[in-house]
Phi, psi and omega in degrees: 000134177282131179261142177252130182256110186242124177257136175236119182245108183203143182274005175249112181298323181297324180289324176301314179296322178299315181294324176299316179295320178298318180298317177295317180293337181275356173134340180280145180266155183299328182281355183244013180231135169245120180263145175235122186250133181223141183257356179208159177296321181298316180298318181294313182296322176300322182288336181302333180290343187255353186243153182261339184204145167225140178260337181205137172238124172254116193237123175291139180277333186255068177263151178289152179061270181272107185280182184299320180296315179297316180298317180297322179297317178292321179298317182294335177295330182262320183234082186290340185242356180298144179296124182242131179233124174272150179218134184216151178277319184229333186285131174271158182301145176234170178300321181300323180302325188270003176294333180262012174054063173288151177279325179215156173236105184264147173254134183296342180279358178301150173291162178302320181297315180294320181295319178295319178300313179296320184293326177299319177295318180296316180296319177300318178297316180298315181296318180296332180274346182281087184261141177303128183286156172247142175256130177263121179239176180237135173231101190059244181256011182257139172272137182237129180260116186244137172272159176306323181289349176278345193257130173279302177201164180233131182241154176296137176236174184299317180235069179117238185219157176245123184258119179262119187265161179272111186294338182272352185253308187289143185282345179254149180249134181235135180286333180237162179290163182263142181251159176220145176282346180289141176286157185297329179297318180293319179293323178297318179299328177283328191253353186297332178278359183241029172090022178254145179212154174286126169258345184198156178301338185268350181202153172246149189236142171282107187297337180292338185255020176272129180264327185206144177229131172246189181298322187237002189212153173234154178234128181271171185296338177267010179077007171297136178247133181229145180282141172259118183283154180300320184292335182256352190302312185299307181295321180301314181293324177297316180292322179293322178297324178296319180295318179296322181297323180286330187285321188245000000 
């Protein structure tokens, strides 16, 4: 299941909860959304350093100290294409508001019906922008563009990561594995919504290509065997169970 990462930045907790309910009523299910709640622009911008992705930001315009316009400018430096929605209690849109290219400008005084209608449009925009990521790797002097479904697992390497591809899926054949300068933590943040999980601190695995799991080991469809570490076992099994539930 694809997860949507939605941030709501507003100094009214009741309004944050209201927007969460509107989002659910507009069509998204509870199991496919992760919400991030912030009460100030400063708090939100500080958190940007720690996250790899947001699919939607709902931003109050009337925040103390760092207002909505300032917060949006900083946000756009990190996420230039993410769906951005402004929300205000009394302020009407200005030319300055649109410098950061918001998709919608909502007024808190809208009726529930109007808010749900607007949110359905916003959610459609967010879903359309949620594109399957590509991983760029290197094979000798060639750049290789890989989809998540091309990858069996990714392991830590001396200078970045080593990408092990699925020989039965990808249309190109490589005698050696593909390398990436990206660290495994960064690749995991890109791929975690597409069925990848840590089985060990040293590697992440495409759960769709697991053939067998024992207490301490997993076997992939190409018969590669990998150890499951104690520290990762619980979370790994939970994520694998989710994949099995969707499959059968």
